[in-house]
C-alpha positions, 0 to 999 in steps of 0.5 A: 089504383095508386093513391098518394099518401101525404103525412103531416105528423111533423108539421100539422101533427106537431101542433097537437097538444103535448106533441113535440119533436127534437131533430133526432125525433123527426129523423126517426119519424121520417125513416119509419114513414119512408120504410113503410112507403109513404109518398110525401112527408111534410117536415115543417115550416122553415120560416117559423123559426131558425131551428126549423130551417136548420133541420131542413139543412141537416136532412138535405142529403138524407137518402130516402128510398121512397118518400119526398120531403115537403117544406110548408109555408103560406102564400105571400103576404098582402102588399109584398112581392114574392121576391121580397116575401121572407116566407117564400124565400125560406121555402126556396132555401129549404132545398126540397123538391116539393113545397106546400103552401096554404092560401085562403079560399073562403071569402069571409077569411079574405075580407075579415081575416086578411082584410084584403079584397077578393082579387088581392087574395087571388093575386097572392095565390097566383103570384106565390105559386108562379114564383115557386114554380119558376124556381123549379119547385113542385107546388101543392096548394092547400086551399084553407077552409075550402069546404066552408068557403065552398058552402059560403061562395062556391064560385070564389072557392073554386076560383082560388083553386083555378088561380093556383092551377093556372099558375102551375100547382101540381096538386090542389088540396081541399082542406076541411080546416075546421073539421066539420064537414060531413061525408056526403058533403065531402063527396059532393064537393070533391066530385065538383072539383075533380070534374073541374080539374080532371088533369090535376091531382086533387088532395083531401086534408081533413081535421077530425073535430066532428069525428069524421075525418077518416070517413070524409077522406074515404068519400073524397077518394070515392069522388076522385081525390088521389092524394090523402093528407093526414097524420099517421096516428091521427094526432094534431091540433084540437081533435087531430087530423085524418088518421092515415093508419086507419084510412090506409088499412080501409082503402087498401085492404077493403077497397082495392086501392094501393096506398103503400107497397102491398108487401109493406102492409104487414109493417103498419103496426110496427110503424105506428109503435115506432112513431108513438114511441118517438112522439111520446104519445100513447095509441088509444087501446081501442084505435082501429087496426093498430090499437092493442085491443083492436083484436082483443076478445073478452066475452066467452062467446066471442072468444070461442067463436073467433077461435073456431072461425076467425071472421066471426068476430074479426073484420080482417086478419090482424097479422095482415097489418102486423097486429095480433089477436088478444084473448082477455082473461076475465070472469066472463071469459069462456073455457075456450078462451082461457084454454087457448091462452094457457096451452102455450104455458101448459101443453099437457092441460086437458081442456075438458078435465077437472083442472081446467074447471078449477081454473075457470072457477078460480078466475071467477072467485078472484074477480069477486075479490077485485082481481083482473087478469086482462092486463096481468097475464103473468099473475094468472100464469102463477095462479094456474101453477098453484092450482096445478101444483106446479108452483115453487116459490123462489123465496119465502117472506118472513116480514117487511117494514115500511118507514115514511120520512118527511122531509125528504132526504136527498129525494128519498121519502121512504125506507124498506126493510125486507126479511126473506128465506131462500133454501133455509137461508135467511137474508135481511136487506134495507133500502131507501126509495123515492116512495114506499114501493120503490124502496120495497122493490130495491130492498127485495132485489138486494135481498135476492141478489146473492141467490139469484144474480139474474134479478139485476137484469129485471127492472120495474117499468110501470106502476098503476093504482086503481080504487075499486070501491070509492064509496068506502073512501080510505077503506076502499080496496085498491088494485095495483098493476106492476109492469116489469121488463128485462132485455127480452120481454115485459110482463105485468102482475096484479095485487089487490088489498085494502092496503095499497102497500100490501097490494103493491107487495103482492104484485111485486112478489109475483113479478119477481116470481114470474121472472125467476120462473121463466129462467 
Protein backbone atom coordinates (compact mmCIF):
# COMPACT_ATOMS: atom_id res chain seq x y z
CA UNK A 1 0.00 0.00 0.00
CA UNK A 2 1.25 3.47 -0.91
CA UNK A 3 1.58 6.04 1.87
CA UNK A 4 2.10 9.77 1.43
CA UNK A 5 5.16 11.30 3.11
CA UNK A 6 4.88 14.96 4.10
CA UNK A 7 8.17 16.57 5.16
CA UNK A 8 8.11 19.73 7.28
CA UNK A 9 11.85 20.19 7.85
CA UNK A 10 11.77 23.66 6.32
CA UNK A 11 8.81 24.84 8.40
CA UNK A 12 8.25 22.86 11.61
CA UNK A 13 11.86 21.72 11.62
CA UNK A 14 13.13 25.27 11.31
CA UNK A 15 11.42 26.02 14.63
CA UNK A 16 13.95 23.77 16.36
CA UNK A 17 16.73 25.29 18.42
CA UNK A 18 19.88 26.14 16.42
CA UNK A 19 18.23 25.27 13.09
CA UNK A 20 18.21 27.95 10.43
CA UNK A 21 17.98 27.86 6.64
CA UNK A 22 19.06 30.38 4.04
CA UNK A 23 17.25 30.51 0.72
CA UNK A 24 19.99 28.41 -0.87
CA UNK A 25 19.80 25.95 2.03
CA UNK A 26 16.07 25.51 1.51
CA UNK A 27 16.56 24.81 -2.17
CA UNK A 28 19.21 22.17 -1.38
CA UNK A 29 16.88 20.45 1.09
CA UNK A 30 14.00 20.50 -1.41
CA UNK A 31 16.22 18.97 -4.08
CA UNK A 32 17.45 16.22 -1.72
CA UNK A 33 13.92 15.31 -0.61
CA UNK A 34 12.61 15.39 -4.16
CA UNK A 35 15.37 13.05 -5.35
CA UNK A 36 14.44 10.64 -2.59
CA UNK A 37 10.79 10.64 -3.66
CA UNK A 38 9.11 12.53 -0.80
CA UNK A 39 5.54 13.43 -1.77
CA UNK A 40 5.04 16.79 -0.04
CA UNK A 41 7.52 19.40 1.20
CA UNK A 42 6.13 22.06 3.50
CA UNK A 43 8.44 24.94 2.66
CA UNK A 44 7.39 27.64 5.10
CA UNK A 45 4.79 30.23 6.07
CA UNK A 46 4.60 33.01 3.44
CA UNK A 47 2.73 35.27 5.86
CA UNK A 48 5.37 35.10 8.62
CA UNK A 49 7.81 37.56 7.00
CA UNK A 50 8.66 39.10 3.60
CA UNK A 51 11.67 36.81 3.14
CA UNK A 52 9.40 33.75 3.24
CA UNK A 53 7.15 35.19 0.54
CA UNK A 54 10.19 36.04 -1.59
CA UNK A 55 11.34 32.44 -1.21
CA UNK A 56 8.04 31.09 -2.54
CA UNK A 57 8.25 33.48 -5.45
CA UNK A 58 11.81 32.35 -6.18
CA UNK A 59 10.91 28.65 -6.29
CA UNK A 60 7.70 29.15 -8.27
CA UNK A 61 9.33 27.82 -11.44
CA UNK A 62 11.42 25.14 -9.74
CA UNK A 63 11.23 21.84 -11.62
CA UNK A 64 10.67 18.89 -9.31
CA UNK A 65 10.42 15.28 -10.39
CA UNK A 66 8.21 14.04 -7.56
CA UNK A 67 7.45 16.38 -4.67
CA UNK A 68 4.71 18.98 -4.29
CA UNK A 69 5.60 22.20 -2.48
CA UNK A 70 3.19 23.18 0.31
CA UNK A 71 2.67 26.65 1.80
CA UNK A 72 1.66 26.78 5.47
CA UNK A 73 -0.67 29.12 7.31
CA UNK A 74 -3.65 29.27 9.63
CA UNK A 75 -7.39 29.67 9.46
CA UNK A 76 -8.69 33.22 9.24
CA UNK A 77 -8.54 35.43 12.29
CA UNK A 78 -11.58 35.87 14.50
CA UNK A 79 -13.80 38.66 13.26
CA UNK A 80 -12.13 38.95 9.84
CA UNK A 81 -13.60 37.64 6.60
CA UNK A 82 -11.47 35.32 4.46
CA UNK A 83 -11.22 37.94 1.71
CA UNK A 84 -9.73 40.41 4.17
CA UNK A 85 -7.45 38.00 6.00
CA UNK A 86 -3.81 38.75 5.15
CA UNK A 87 -2.67 35.24 6.07
CA UNK A 88 -5.08 33.57 3.64
CA UNK A 89 -4.24 36.09 0.93
CA UNK A 90 -0.54 35.25 1.37
CA UNK A 91 -1.30 31.55 0.86
CA UNK A 92 -2.89 32.40 -2.48
CA UNK A 93 0.06 34.60 -3.43
CA UNK A 94 2.54 31.81 -2.62
CA UNK A 95 1.43 30.10 -5.82
CA UNK A 96 1.53 26.50 -4.58
CA UNK A 97 -0.98 23.85 -5.61
CA UNK A 98 -1.25 22.61 -2.00
CA UNK A 99 -1.63 24.64 1.18
CA UNK A 100 -1.76 23.48 4.79
CA UNK A 101 -3.69 25.45 7.37
CA UNK A 102 -4.02 24.76 11.06
CA UNK A 103 -7.10 25.34 13.15
CA UNK A 104 -8.18 24.67 16.71
CA UNK A 105 -9.75 21.30 17.54
CA UNK A 106 -9.41 21.47 21.34
CA UNK A 107 -12.37 23.25 22.94
CA UNK A 108 -10.10 24.59 25.70
CA UNK A 109 -7.91 26.34 23.15
CA UNK A 110 -10.98 27.81 21.48
CA UNK A 111 -12.35 29.34 24.67
CA UNK A 112 -9.13 30.10 26.57
CA UNK A 113 -6.65 30.98 23.79
CA UNK A 114 -8.74 32.25 20.89
CA UNK A 115 -11.37 33.67 23.25
CA UNK A 116 -13.95 32.54 20.73
CA UNK A 117 -17.19 30.63 20.95
CA UNK A 118 -17.25 27.00 19.76
CA UNK A 119 -19.31 27.95 16.71
CA UNK A 120 -17.04 30.89 15.85
CA UNK A 121 -14.09 28.51 15.65
CA UNK A 122 -16.06 26.13 13.44
CA UNK A 123 -16.88 29.05 11.15
CA UNK A 124 -13.21 30.04 10.97
CA UNK A 125 -12.30 26.52 9.85
CA UNK A 126 -15.19 26.15 7.41
CA UNK A 127 -14.84 29.54 5.75
CA UNK A 128 -11.04 29.37 5.47
CA UNK A 129 -11.03 25.97 3.78
CA UNK A 130 -13.91 26.93 1.50
CA UNK A 131 -12.15 30.18 0.50
CA UNK A 132 -8.91 28.42 -0.42
CA UNK A 133 -10.68 25.64 -2.30
CA UNK A 134 -12.69 28.21 -4.24
CA UNK A 135 -9.39 29.69 -5.43
CA UNK A 136 -8.20 26.32 -6.73
CA UNK A 137 -6.08 25.23 -3.76
CA UNK A 138 -5.87 21.70 -2.41
CA UNK A 139 -6.14 22.07 1.33
CA UNK A 140 -4.52 20.00 4.09
CA UNK A 141 -6.29 20.82 7.34
CA UNK A 142 -4.05 20.44 10.40
CA UNK A 143 -6.26 19.87 13.44
CA UNK A 144 -4.02 21.42 16.08
CA UNK A 145 -3.97 19.67 19.49
CA UNK A 146 -6.34 17.07 18.07
CA UNK A 147 -5.51 14.18 20.41
CA UNK A 148 -5.67 16.32 23.55
CA UNK A 149 -8.83 17.90 22.20
CA UNK A 150 -10.37 14.51 21.48
CA UNK A 151 -9.68 13.33 25.02
CA UNK A 152 -11.22 16.53 26.41
CA UNK A 153 -14.29 16.60 24.13
CA UNK A 154 -14.35 14.01 21.36
CA UNK A 155 -17.49 15.36 19.69
CA UNK A 156 -16.06 18.86 19.37
CA UNK A 157 -12.71 17.66 18.01
CA UNK A 158 -14.43 15.44 15.45
CA UNK A 159 -16.71 18.34 14.58
CA UNK A 160 -13.69 20.47 13.65
CA UNK A 161 -12.63 17.78 11.20
CA UNK A 162 -16.17 17.54 9.84
CA UNK A 163 -16.23 21.29 9.11
CA UNK A 164 -12.96 21.10 7.16
CA UNK A 165 -14.10 17.98 5.32
CA UNK A 166 -17.44 19.48 4.31
CA UNK A 167 -15.69 22.65 3.09
CA UNK A 168 -13.47 20.64 0.72
CA UNK A 169 -10.23 19.76 2.52
CA UNK A 170 -8.42 16.92 0.73
CA UNK A 171 -6.53 15.79 3.84
CA UNK A 172 -7.41 15.82 7.53
CA UNK A 173 -4.28 15.84 9.67
CA UNK A 174 -4.40 14.77 13.30
CA UNK A 175 -1.80 16.69 15.25
CA UNK A 176 -0.29 15.59 18.54
CA UNK A 177 0.96 19.11 19.07
CA UNK A 178 2.14 18.61 22.65
CA UNK A 179 3.77 15.26 21.85
CA UNK A 180 2.25 13.39 24.79
CA UNK A 181 0.00 10.79 23.20
CA UNK A 182 0.71 7.07 23.69
CA UNK A 183 0.74 4.57 20.80
CA UNK A 184 -2.44 2.78 21.91
CA UNK A 185 -4.24 6.14 22.07
CA UNK A 186 -2.88 7.11 18.65
CA UNK A 187 -4.29 3.89 17.22
CA UNK A 188 -7.69 4.06 18.86
CA UNK A 189 -8.36 7.73 18.11
CA UNK A 190 -7.04 7.56 14.55
CA UNK A 191 -9.20 4.48 13.96
CA UNK A 192 -12.27 6.46 15.01
CA UNK A 193 -11.38 9.21 12.55
CA UNK A 194 -10.66 6.93 9.58
CA UNK A 195 -13.98 5.17 10.15
CA UNK A 196 -15.78 8.52 10.34
CA UNK A 197 -14.13 9.87 7.15
CA UNK A 198 -13.49 6.83 4.92
CA UNK A 199 -13.38 8.87 1.71
CA UNK A 200 -10.64 11.26 2.87
CA UNK A 201 -6.90 10.96 3.42
CA UNK A 202 -6.18 11.05 7.14
CA UNK A 203 -2.70 12.23 8.14
CA UNK A 204 -0.73 11.95 11.37
CA UNK A 205 1.54 14.71 12.70
CA UNK A 206 3.34 13.94 15.97
CA UNK A 207 5.81 15.74 18.16
CA UNK A 208 8.33 13.72 20.14
CA UNK A 209 8.02 15.15 23.65
CA UNK A 210 7.30 11.68 25.04
CA UNK A 211 9.82 9.94 22.79
CA UNK A 212 6.93 8.18 21.03
CA UNK A 213 6.43 10.10 17.80
CA UNK A 214 7.66 7.33 15.50
CA UNK A 215 5.66 4.67 17.34
CA UNK A 216 2.55 6.88 17.35
CA UNK A 217 2.87 7.46 13.61
CA UNK A 218 3.22 3.74 12.88
CA UNK A 219 0.16 2.98 15.02
CA UNK A 220 -1.82 5.67 13.20
CA UNK A 221 -0.91 4.05 9.88
CA UNK A 222 -2.04 0.72 11.29
CA UNK A 223 -5.35 2.43 12.12
CA UNK A 224 -5.80 3.69 8.56
CA UNK A 225 -3.84 6.96 8.28
CA UNK A 226 -2.40 7.32 4.79
CA UNK A 227 -0.15 10.36 5.19
CA UNK A 228 2.73 10.75 7.67
CA UNK A 229 3.99 14.20 8.54
CA UNK A 230 7.31 14.88 10.21
CA UNK A 231 10.85 16.05 9.57
CA UNK A 232 13.40 13.86 7.85
CA UNK A 233 15.94 13.98 10.69
CA UNK A 234 13.40 14.46 13.48
CA UNK A 235 14.47 17.98 14.46
CA UNK A 236 11.84 20.54 15.40
CA UNK A 237 10.50 22.59 18.26
CA UNK A 238 11.22 21.34 21.80
CA UNK A 239 11.96 17.59 21.47
CA UNK A 240 11.41 17.52 17.73
CA UNK A 241 8.98 15.87 15.34
CA UNK A 242 8.39 12.39 13.97
CA UNK A 243 11.67 11.26 12.45
CA UNK A 244 10.67 10.38 8.89
CA UNK A 245 13.89 8.51 8.14
CA UNK A 246 13.08 6.09 10.96
CA UNK A 247 9.40 5.70 10.07
CA UNK A 248 10.04 5.24 6.35
CA UNK A 249 12.61 2.51 6.99
CA UNK A 250 10.40 0.71 9.49
CA UNK A 251 7.25 0.77 7.38
CA UNK A 252 8.83 0.08 4.02
CA UNK A 253 11.42 -2.49 5.01
CA UNK A 254 9.42 -4.33 7.65
CA UNK A 255 5.73 -3.76 7.04
CA UNK A 256 5.48 -3.74 3.27
CA UNK A 257 4.22 -0.17 2.79
CA UNK A 258 5.61 1.98 -0.01
CA UNK A 259 6.69 5.34 1.40
CA UNK A 260 9.19 6.26 -1.31
CA UNK A 261 10.00 4.56 -4.63
CA UNK A 262 11.63 1.23 -3.73
CA UNK A 263 14.68 1.93 -5.88
CA UNK A 264 15.38 5.02 -3.74
CA UNK A 265 15.65 3.21 -0.40
CA UNK A 266 19.39 2.86 -0.87
CA UNK A 267 19.64 6.69 -0.93
CA UNK A 268 18.15 7.33 2.53
CA UNK A 269 21.51 7.60 4.28
CA UNK A 270 22.89 9.95 1.62
CA UNK A 271 19.78 12.14 1.83
CA UNK A 272 20.09 12.30 5.62
CA UNK A 273 23.74 13.37 5.40
CA UNK A 274 22.91 16.04 2.81
CA UNK A 275 20.14 17.54 4.96
CA UNK A 276 22.27 17.40 8.12
CA UNK A 277 25.14 19.18 6.40
CA UNK A 278 22.83 21.84 4.96
CA UNK A 279 21.09 22.41 8.30
CA UNK A 280 24.46 22.34 10.11
CA UNK A 281 23.22 19.75 12.60
CA UNK A 282 24.87 16.54 13.76
CA UNK A 283 22.95 13.30 13.37
CA UNK A 284 23.17 11.40 16.69
CA UNK A 285 25.62 8.57 16.19
CA UNK A 286 23.11 6.10 17.63
CA UNK A 287 20.21 7.34 15.49
CA UNK A 288 18.29 4.31 14.15
CA UNK A 289 19.16 3.38 10.57
CA UNK A 290 21.10 6.55 9.63
CA UNK A 291 23.43 7.06 12.61
CA UNK A 292 27.14 6.40 12.12
CA UNK A 293 26.95 3.74 14.83
CA UNK A 294 23.57 2.29 13.83
CA UNK A 295 25.42 -0.79 12.57
CA UNK A 296 28.59 -0.54 14.68
CA UNK A 297 29.82 -3.58 16.60
CA UNK A 298 32.31 -3.39 19.45
CA UNK A 299 31.98 -6.48 21.63
CA UNK A 300 34.09 -9.35 20.34
CA UNK A 301 31.23 -11.85 20.45
CA UNK A 302 28.93 -9.51 18.51
CA UNK A 303 31.53 -8.73 15.86
CA UNK A 304 32.39 -12.40 15.43
CA UNK A 305 28.72 -13.28 15.16
CA UNK A 306 27.82 -10.63 12.63
CA UNK A 307 30.76 -11.58 10.42
CA UNK A 308 29.56 -15.19 10.36
CA UNK A 309 25.82 -14.49 10.15
CA UNK A 310 24.83 -10.86 9.54
CA UNK A 311 21.32 -11.15 10.95
CA UNK A 312 22.68 -12.29 14.32
CA UNK A 313 23.25 -8.68 15.37
CA UNK A 314 21.82 -6.58 12.50
CA UNK A 315 18.07 -6.21 12.07
CA UNK A 316 18.47 -5.18 8.40
CA UNK A 317 21.24 -5.12 5.83
CA UNK A 318 22.71 -1.61 6.29
CA UNK A 319 23.39 -1.40 2.55
CA UNK A 320 19.62 -1.45 1.96
CA UNK A 321 19.43 2.20 3.04
CA UNK A 322 22.97 3.22 2.06
CA UNK A 323 24.61 2.86 5.47
CA UNK A 324 27.38 0.39 6.24
CA UNK A 325 28.63 -1.92 8.94
CA UNK A 326 31.29 -0.59 11.28
CA UNK A 327 33.56 -2.77 13.43
CA UNK A 328 34.95 -0.77 16.34
CA UNK A 329 38.50 -1.32 17.52
CA UNK A 330 38.85 -1.53 21.28
CA UNK A 331 40.21 -3.62 24.12
CA UNK A 332 37.04 -5.73 24.05
CA UNK A 333 37.16 -6.39 20.31
CA UNK A 334 37.65 -10.00 19.38
CA UNK A 335 40.26 -11.31 16.98
CA UNK A 336 37.69 -11.72 14.20
CA UNK A 337 36.66 -8.07 14.31
CA UNK A 338 40.24 -6.81 14.37
CA UNK A 339 41.26 -9.09 11.53
CA UNK A 340 38.26 -8.06 9.42
CA UNK A 341 39.20 -4.42 9.96
CA UNK A 342 42.84 -4.95 8.99
CA UNK A 343 42.63 -7.40 6.08
CA UNK A 344 42.05 -4.64 3.51
CA UNK A 345 45.24 -2.88 4.72
CA UNK A 346 47.34 -6.02 5.21
CA UNK A 347 46.07 -8.79 2.87
CA UNK A 348 48.85 -11.20 3.86
CA UNK A 349 48.07 -11.00 7.59
CA UNK A 350 47.44 -14.45 9.09
CA UNK A 351 44.40 -14.45 11.39
CA UNK A 352 45.84 -17.28 13.47
CA UNK A 353 49.49 -16.21 13.42
CA UNK A 354 51.79 -14.72 16.03
CA UNK A 355 51.54 -11.26 14.46
CA UNK A 356 47.80 -11.22 14.95
CA UNK A 357 48.20 -12.22 18.59
CA UNK A 358 50.74 -9.41 19.04
CA UNK A 359 48.28 -6.90 17.52
CA UNK A 360 45.47 -7.95 19.87
CA UNK A 361 47.83 -7.75 22.84
CA UNK A 362 49.08 -4.30 21.83
CA UNK A 363 45.52 -3.03 21.47
CA UNK A 364 44.70 -4.09 25.02
CA UNK A 365 47.94 -2.57 26.40
CA UNK A 366 47.30 0.72 24.62
CA UNK A 367 43.78 0.79 26.04
CA UNK A 368 45.28 0.68 29.53
CA UNK A 369 47.39 3.71 28.61
CA UNK A 370 44.25 5.63 27.58
CA UNK A 371 44.25 5.04 23.83
CA UNK A 372 41.02 4.32 21.99
CA UNK A 373 40.95 3.49 18.30
CA UNK A 374 37.20 3.33 17.65
CA UNK A 375 37.31 6.75 16.02
CA UNK A 376 41.03 6.76 15.19
CA UNK A 377 41.53 3.98 12.68
CA UNK A 378 44.46 5.75 11.03
CA UNK A 379 46.52 5.62 14.22
CA UNK A 380 45.70 1.94 14.63
CA UNK A 381 46.89 1.17 11.10
CA UNK A 382 50.18 2.92 11.89
CA UNK A 383 50.50 0.94 15.14
CA UNK A 384 50.01 -2.32 13.24
CA UNK A 385 52.60 -1.26 10.68
CA UNK A 386 55.09 -0.86 13.52
CA UNK A 387 54.23 -4.28 14.95
CA UNK A 388 54.61 -5.89 11.51
CA UNK A 389 57.91 -4.09 10.87
CA UNK A 390 56.50 -2.27 7.88
CA UNK A 391 56.52 1.24 9.34
CA UNK A 392 58.83 3.82 7.79
CA UNK A 393 58.75 7.27 9.38
CA UNK A 394 58.29 10.11 6.93
CA UNK A 395 60.47 12.32 9.15
CA UNK A 396 62.34 12.32 12.44
CA UNK A 397 61.57 14.90 15.12
CA UNK A 398 64.59 16.61 16.62
CA UNK A 399 62.67 19.11 18.79
CA UNK A 400 59.71 21.44 18.98
CA UNK A 401 59.03 24.52 21.09
CA UNK A 402 55.74 26.28 21.83
CA UNK A 403 55.52 29.91 22.94
CA UNK A 404 52.21 31.38 24.12
CA UNK A 405 51.80 35.13 23.84
CA UNK A 406 49.28 37.49 25.43
CA UNK A 407 47.74 39.76 24.40
CA UNK A 408 47.07 38.30 20.96
CA UNK A 409 48.78 39.94 18.02
CA UNK A 410 46.51 39.99 14.97
CA UNK A 411 44.59 37.06 16.42
CA UNK A 412 47.73 34.95 16.93
CA UNK A 413 48.31 33.76 20.49
CA UNK A 414 50.98 31.09 20.00
CA UNK A 415 54.18 30.45 18.08
CA UNK A 416 55.79 27.10 17.28
CA UNK A 417 59.33 26.20 16.23
CA UNK A 418 59.79 22.72 14.76
CA UNK A 419 63.10 21.04 13.92
CA UNK A 420 62.93 17.84 11.86
CA UNK A 421 65.18 15.61 9.77
CA UNK A 422 64.23 13.96 6.46
CA UNK A 423 66.71 11.65 4.71
CA UNK A 424 69.60 13.18 6.65
CA UNK A 425 68.59 16.78 5.89
CA UNK A 426 67.65 18.99 8.83
CA UNK A 427 64.95 21.63 8.50
CA UNK A 428 63.76 24.26 10.99
CA UNK A 429 60.47 26.06 10.55
CA UNK A 430 58.42 28.47 12.68
CA UNK A 431 54.85 29.72 12.54
CA UNK A 432 52.30 31.77 14.45
CA UNK A 433 48.85 30.32 15.11
CA UNK A 434 45.49 30.94 16.71
CA UNK A 435 46.48 28.42 19.36
CA UNK A 436 49.41 26.11 20.13
CA UNK A 437 48.11 23.18 18.05
CA UNK A 438 47.35 25.44 15.11
CA UNK A 439 50.86 26.90 15.32
CA UNK A 440 52.43 23.39 15.51
CA UNK A 441 50.39 22.24 12.54
CA UNK A 442 51.46 25.17 10.39
CA UNK A 443 55.13 24.92 11.43
CA UNK A 444 55.30 21.17 10.76
CA UNK A 445 53.70 21.56 7.34
CA UNK A 446 56.11 24.35 6.45
CA UNK A 447 59.06 22.18 7.47
CA UNK A 448 57.82 19.25 5.37
CA UNK A 449 56.68 21.22 2.31
CA UNK A 450 60.03 21.01 0.45
CA UNK A 451 60.22 17.25 0.96
CA UNK A 452 56.55 16.40 0.47
CA UNK A 453 54.71 19.02 -1.64
CA UNK A 454 51.51 16.95 -1.45
CA UNK A 455 51.21 17.91 2.22
CA UNK A 456 49.66 21.19 1.04
CA UNK A 457 46.53 19.25 0.05
CA UNK A 458 46.00 17.94 3.59
CA UNK A 459 44.11 20.05 6.12
CA UNK A 460 43.20 19.64 9.78
CA UNK A 461 39.39 19.68 10.01
CA UNK A 462 38.56 18.77 13.62
CA UNK A 463 40.21 18.70 17.03
CA UNK A 464 38.78 17.12 20.19
CA UNK A 465 40.21 16.83 23.71
CA UNK A 466 38.92 14.57 26.47
CA UNK A 467 40.18 14.41 30.06
CA UNK A 468 40.60 10.74 31.02
CA UNK A 469 41.01 10.84 34.79
CA UNK A 470 39.46 14.06 36.00
CA UNK A 471 40.12 13.25 39.67
CA UNK A 472 43.78 14.15 39.02
CA UNK A 473 42.76 17.67 37.98
CA UNK A 474 45.51 19.41 35.98
CA UNK A 475 47.73 16.31 36.20
CA UNK A 476 45.16 14.20 34.39
CA UNK A 477 45.82 12.38 31.14
CA UNK A 478 44.10 13.76 28.07
CA UNK A 479 43.16 12.06 24.84
CA UNK A 480 43.33 14.17 21.68
CA UNK A 481 41.61 13.25 18.43
CA UNK A 482 42.61 15.04 15.24
CA UNK A 483 40.66 14.63 12.01
CA UNK A 484 42.42 15.53 8.76
CA UNK A 485 41.26 15.46 5.17
CA UNK A 486 42.27 15.88 1.57
CA UNK A 487 40.12 16.12 -1.53
CA UNK A 488 39.40 12.39 -1.55
CA UNK A 489 39.14 11.23 2.05
CA UNK A 490 39.33 12.00 5.77
CA UNK A 491 40.97 10.14 8.66
CA UNK A 492 41.33 10.49 12.43
CA UNK A 493 44.34 9.97 14.68
CA UNK A 494 44.81 9.88 18.44
CA UNK A 495 47.39 10.94 21.02
CA UNK A 496 47.45 10.47 24.81
CA UNK A 497 49.58 12.24 27.43
CA UNK A 498 49.43 14.20 30.68
CA UNK A 499 50.53 17.14 28.52
CA UNK A 500 47.84 18.30 26.07
CA UNK A 501 50.51 19.73 23.75
CA UNK A 502 52.37 16.41 23.61
CA UNK A 503 49.11 14.48 23.07
CA UNK A 504 48.25 16.86 20.24
CA UNK A 505 51.72 16.44 18.71
CA UNK A 506 51.41 12.63 18.78
CA UNK A 507 48.05 12.79 16.99
CA UNK A 508 49.33 15.41 14.54
CA UNK A 509 52.41 13.38 13.59
CA UNK A 510 50.25 10.30 13.05
CA UNK A 511 47.97 12.34 10.81
CA UNK A 512 50.85 13.49 8.62
CA UNK A 513 52.47 10.04 8.62
CA UNK A 514 49.21 8.43 7.54
CA UNK A 515 48.67 10.93 4.73
CA UNK A 516 52.19 10.39 3.38
CA UNK A 517 52.00 6.61 3.80
CA UNK A 518 48.84 6.48 1.67
CA UNK A 519 50.58 8.43 -1.07
